[in-house]
N, C-alpha and C positions, 0 to 999 in steps of 0.2 A: 708692865710702867714702860714706854718707850722716850727718853730724850736722851741727848747729848752732853747735857749739863751733868757732871758728878757728883756736885752738893746737893743739887737741887730734884737730881734722880733719887739718891739716899733721903733726901727729907721728904720724899711723897714714899716712897716704900716702909720707912716707918711709921706714918702718919696712917698708911693705911693696915700696917701690922699693928698695931694699938689697937685697930678698930675690930682684928681678929680676921683678919681677911689671911689668905695666903699669897704672895706676890714672887711676880718673875720682872726683870728687866732686862732692856735691851739699850744700848746707845748709839743706834739706825738703823733705819729701813730694814736694812740685810738681816742684822741680828732678828730687829721684829719679824722679821719675814721666815726666819728657820725657826725660830719660836712655835710660830702658830703651825709651820708644816709640821712640828713634832708631836703637838698636844693642843687639846681646847680649854678653851678660859670662858669666862662668864665675861668679864668684861677687857677692852682693851683698851689702854689710855695713852696718847700718844703724841707727843707736840708737831706743831704743824712745820718747821722748817728744823732740817735735821743736815749733818754734812753730806748725804749722798743721796737727798732726793728729799720730798716732803710725806708729812703724815697721811696726807689724800691716799698717797698709793697703799697704805696699810687698811683704808676704807674698802678703798675699792676692790682690793683682794679679797675682803670678808664679806662683801655685795656680789662680787663674779661666783664663788664660793658659793654661795647661799649659805654660808655659815651663821651661827647664832649668835655670836659675842656682839655685844652692843660696844656699840665707838664712841669715845670719848675723847675731843680734839682742844688742843690745848693752842690757843694764838696771841699774838703779840698785841698790846694795848691797842681799840682804836682801828683793828685791824675787821671791821664788819662785815665787808665784801669777803674775808677769807669764812669767818664764822657763817656764813650766810651758807655760801656754797658747800661749807661741809654738811649743813643739816638738809637741804637738799639732797645730798648723794646720799644721803640716810645714816648722818651719823645721830646718837640718840643724845646727845648733848655738846655743849663746846663749856671752856672755862676760858678766864683773858688773865693772861700774866701780867701783873707780879701777880700769881693765882691765892686768896683767900682762903685758907687752910678748913675752915668751917666751912665756906661753901663748895671746897673740896669733898669734905666727906659728904654734904649732903646729895651731892649729885650723885657720886658714887654710890651709896647707901639707896639713890633712886633707882640706878640702873640694875643693881643685883635683887632688888625688892622680890620677894616670893618665891628665889632660888632658893632658899633654905627648906622650904615646906614641902618639897617633890625629892624623890631619890638623887643620891650624890651627879651632878650634873655630867653628861657625856655617856651614861649608861642607856640602855636603851630605852627602859621604863622609865627615864627621865623623860626621854624624848616623848615618848608616847603621850604619858601625863599631862606635860607643857599643854603638848597639841592639843588634846580632848580637852583641858580645862578652857583654853584659851577660845575653842570654836564653841563651847557653850557657853561662855559668860559674855560671847559677842552676839552671838544668836540673841541671848534674851533683850541685852539692852540695846539693839535696832528694832526691837519688835514695835518701837514707838511712832517709827517712820513707815506708815504705813505704804505701800505699793509695788507692786511687782512690775510696771512698765520698768523700759531698758532705763531709761535715767534715770530710777531709783536706784536700782541695781547696782549702777556705776557709783553713786553718792556712798550707797553702802559697802562697798569694795573700798573707796577710797577710807572714808572715815575706818574699816576695820586696818587698812594698810599702815596710816599714820598714827594710830590713837598710840601706838605702844614709846612713840619716840617724844621728845620736849620742842621739838621746832615749832615754834609759832606757826597759825593756821586762820585763814581770813576765810569767812563766808560771805560767800556774794551771792544775794536773792531779792526778790522783789519782795515786800511787804506782804506779811500774811503767810509767806511759805512754806515757813517751820525752822528759821535759823536756829533758835534757840533750843530746838529738840535735837537739831545736828550738834549740838556744842554740848549737850548732855551725854548724847550717843560717844562721842570722842571720851570724854571725862571718864563714863562707866564702862567705854573697851581700854583704857589706860591704865597703867600700873599705880597710877593715883586715886583709883576708885573710892578705893578705903578714906580717900580725903577731904576735906570741902568744896564744892563746885559753888561759886559764888555769882551770880549775875548782875550785870549792873547795866542799867538806862544812862547813858553819857548824855543826853538830849535833854535828860528827866532832871537834869541835878544844877541848882543856879550857880553861875559862875564863878562867884564870890566861896565858893563851898568845895567846891570840885577838891582844891590842894586837902584841903581837911578831909572830905571823904575817900578821897581815894590814898593817902598816905597817915592818917592818922593827926590825933592833935594833943598838946600836952596841956596839964591843968594852969589856966592861967592864959594861953596863948590867946587867946579874945576873949571878947565879952561873952559871958555866961559857960564857959567852959571851967566847969569845975570840978573838972576831975581829969584823968588822961582817957582818952579813946580813941580806940582802934580804928584802922580804915580797911577799903576793902583787900588790899594788897595783905595785910596783918590777916585778917579774917580767912584769905583762901592761903595758906600758908599749908605747904605739903599737897594743894592740890590745885584747881584749878580757876584760873580770875576768867571770866568772861565778859567782854565785853561790847553790850551792843549797839550799835548805831555810832559804832566807832567815829565815823565821818563828821561829826554833830560836835565834837570836842573843840574848842579856842584854839587858836595856833599855840598862844600862852603856854598853857596845859599841854597840848603835844610836846614841847620841848621837854616839860619833866618827867611824862608817860616814857619819852625816849632813853632819859638817862636810866629812869628805873630800870625799863625791859633790857638796858645794856649792862648796863652795872650791876644787877641784882643788889640792887641799895636801895633804901629809900629812907628820907628824913623828915620827919614826924614834924607836923606845924610846931613852932616852938620849942623846938630841940634844936642841939647842937653836935648830937650824934646819929650817923646813919646807923641802920641797922639793915642787916642781908635777909631778904627775902627767898622764898624758895615756890615759886608759882610757876605754871604752867599757861600763857597767854594763849586764849582764841578769842575772837575778833569777829564781828559781823557788822556790815553794811546793805542795804539796798540804792547806794550810792556807785558812781564809777569812781574809785579813790584816783586812776589816773588822770581822769579830766580833771578832779579836784589837785590833783598834785600843779597839772599845767597852769591851771587858774589862779594857782597861788593860796587855794584854800586849805591844802593840808601838805603836812613838810612829808616833802620826797625820802628824808633819810627813815622816818617812822613808818610810812609806806612800803620801804626796803625790809626795815624789821618783821613789819606785821605781816607783809603778804610771802612767808618763804613755803609755806603751802597753802594752795587756793581751793577752796570747794566752792563748785558752783551749784548752785539751789536752782531747779527748774520750776517756772511756772506752773498754773495748775492747767495752763493751755496747751501746755507740752505736754502733759503725760494726763490726758483726757481715759486713756483705758483706764485708770486707779481709780474713777469716779465710787464705781460700784464699792471698793472695798474702803474708800474714803467714809463714804455715806455711811455705811453698816459699820463701821468704827468712832463715827462722831456720833450715831445714832444712840449707840451704847453708850456711850459716854456721858450726853443730856438725857438719857433715861434714870442711869444711875445718880446724877446729879439732881433730878425732880422728884426721884421715887416712884417716878411711873413704869408701867411696862414699855419696853422698847417697841416703837410702831411696827407692821410691817413697810417692808421696800420692795415694790413689783415692779415688770416694767415701764409701767406706764410712770411710776413715781420719779425712773432714774430717767426716763425723755425728758421728762418736764426738767429736769434739771439740769440734763445733756443741754436745752437750750439757751440754759444763762450763760454770760459773759462770763462772770464773776472773776473781775479786774480786782478784788481782793484777795484772789487766791484760796486757801484752804480757810482761812480766818473768817472770809465773808462767807464760804461754805458753811461753816457750823452756824454763822448768824440766819442764814438763809432757813438751815434745815430747826433751827432753834425755834422760831417765827411758825413756821409750818407746825410743829408740835403746841405750840400755845395755841392757836388758833385752830387747830385742825379737828376733826370730829371722830368718832370712831371707825375701825377699819385703817385702811393703808393710805400711808402717808400721802399727801398732795398738796403741792406748789401753787399756790393761786397765779394764773397769769397776769402780766404786768397791764394793770390799768382795771383791773377784773375785781369787786368785792367779794368776800366771803358773806357769807349767812350774818355772822357776828358784825362786820364791818357794816353791811347794809344797812340794820337796825342800829348800829352809833349812828350813824349818818345822817336816818331821819331824824332823831334826836338832836339833830343841828339847829331845827329850828326854834328849838326850846334854849339854846345854848346863850350862855350870857354874851352880854352883846363883844366883851373885847377879843372873845374868840372867836365869833363868825365875822368880824372885821377883819380880821388879820389877814394882810395880803399874802398870797401866793407865795411870792418871791419877791425879797425888798432890792430895789435897784441898788448898783454901787453909786455911791457920789460921783458927779463928774469931777470936782475936785477933790481936797482933801476934807476931812469932813471936822467941822471945827470943835464937836465932843466925840472924841475916839471911841471910847467905853461906852456911852449912849449908841451912838452907832453899829458898835462888835453888838450888844443887849439885842438888838432890833434883829438883826442877822439871826443869831441865835435862837432868840424866839419863834420869827417863823418859821424856821426849821423844824424845831418841835412841836409845834401846833399842827406843822404839815405831818409829820411822822405819827402823831397821837391821832388826827382822823385817818389818816393810812391803815390804823392799825386797831381799829375801834376804840380810842382812847385807852387802851388796855397799856399800864404802863410800863409792865415786864415786858410785854411783845416790843413794847417804843424803845425801851432799854437797850435790849437784845439787837432790834436793828439798826439802832447806831452807834454799837459795839460799846456800850459804857453800863455802869451798873444801877441798878435798883435803887440804889440809895443813891446817886449822882442824879438821878432822872428826877426824884421827888428833889433833892435839892435847888435844883436848877428851875424846875418850873414853881415852888414856891420863892424864888429869888426873882424871876420874872415877873411874878403874878399870874400866871395863866391859871385861868378859871374852868376847870373840867366841867363838863354837861351834867346837871343834876338830874339824878333818877329816883324817883318813890321818896325827893326830900334829901338825899343825902348825893353825893358826889362817887363816882361810877369807882369802883376798885377794881385791885388787880386780880384776874383768875386765878382759884384756888391752885 
């Protein structure tokens, strides 16, 4: 414990002694360096401002010597730049002065978590056991990220490197590249793996519910609040909070989120008391947040806080050599879900898939494979070329002559009105209806295959068909049903 104020140093020391830790103290950079040279520790806690230098010097010393101590730095209130700089330099976490002792104990506990389960620190057995366990766990956690390309190897290496700290991570990548898988790998490789992992789609929450969803609400705080309800921060206590599509948050909520991240305290809706929270923030977006900051759509200070460590996820077109492994993994997953045997994947199948542009990345690849399984025959998997109908589709298209009038006359593509539509909902329904009719025709009126092609569930497509009054072609007096 390195701090130049004797009273505070004593307070921190007594707090840690009561928790059962053995503590050594120092009042300067020089004293702290001397103690580090004479013995090894589990955690180093240092103030940023010291009489003979800054705490960053101790952090850099640990990094240069490749030591195993985790470093926690304490910064003055409002010194966001110092905290971010320390995290980027490899600090495990930071505390803002005046330090909340409850938060102090939580951060120290996170830093030393798991040490008691191995031999005494500093012994060769401890080092070997920790390294072996960490490597085995990381290997298991990263298996969900399929691919051996150089781009994916770099992503996995970065995950393994930054997972152990508390620094916020921003994952950037196009839609469908697997940003949530990266977030789950970060959580699984961290010391918080035994805690909860809470994933939130920021763009899917109505604006008027954001505060209650994130921070919780007290009974009676709004109409219908009949009991206290925890928010995402409380649900992720001791674990990881994954904020997907963070760029979709409105500016008002961005300000509240910034305070929660900086102070690690939240105030539930309807409460006058703040609660301490212990979560690691991992966020993701397909947008360029730097550009959003320039245009005024995203707060610069929040971007600065979230983008301490960035992980860039490559698009599928940038790692085409992973197609074979990805297809095999996705086919196994789809076959397991459907209870069918895994289709054979030969060179012809791969050649067909390699010709597809796949702008939707891995998510679109999964939809393509799902459709091929649903519409395919026995034998190796085949992807019908664009514009060519499978045998099932050809038979279905012949049934169009007997199809209901409303389906036959559906326009292939509804034109966009020159001006604003007089009835917005009606115009949107026409667009949706046109797309659904075309997709049903392309997929032989098989609702399961159509849902997979459009990226929605079977229940959703049934609801839309009923809501929009789309009549499917009759076959033997009954509507055509989904393939078993």
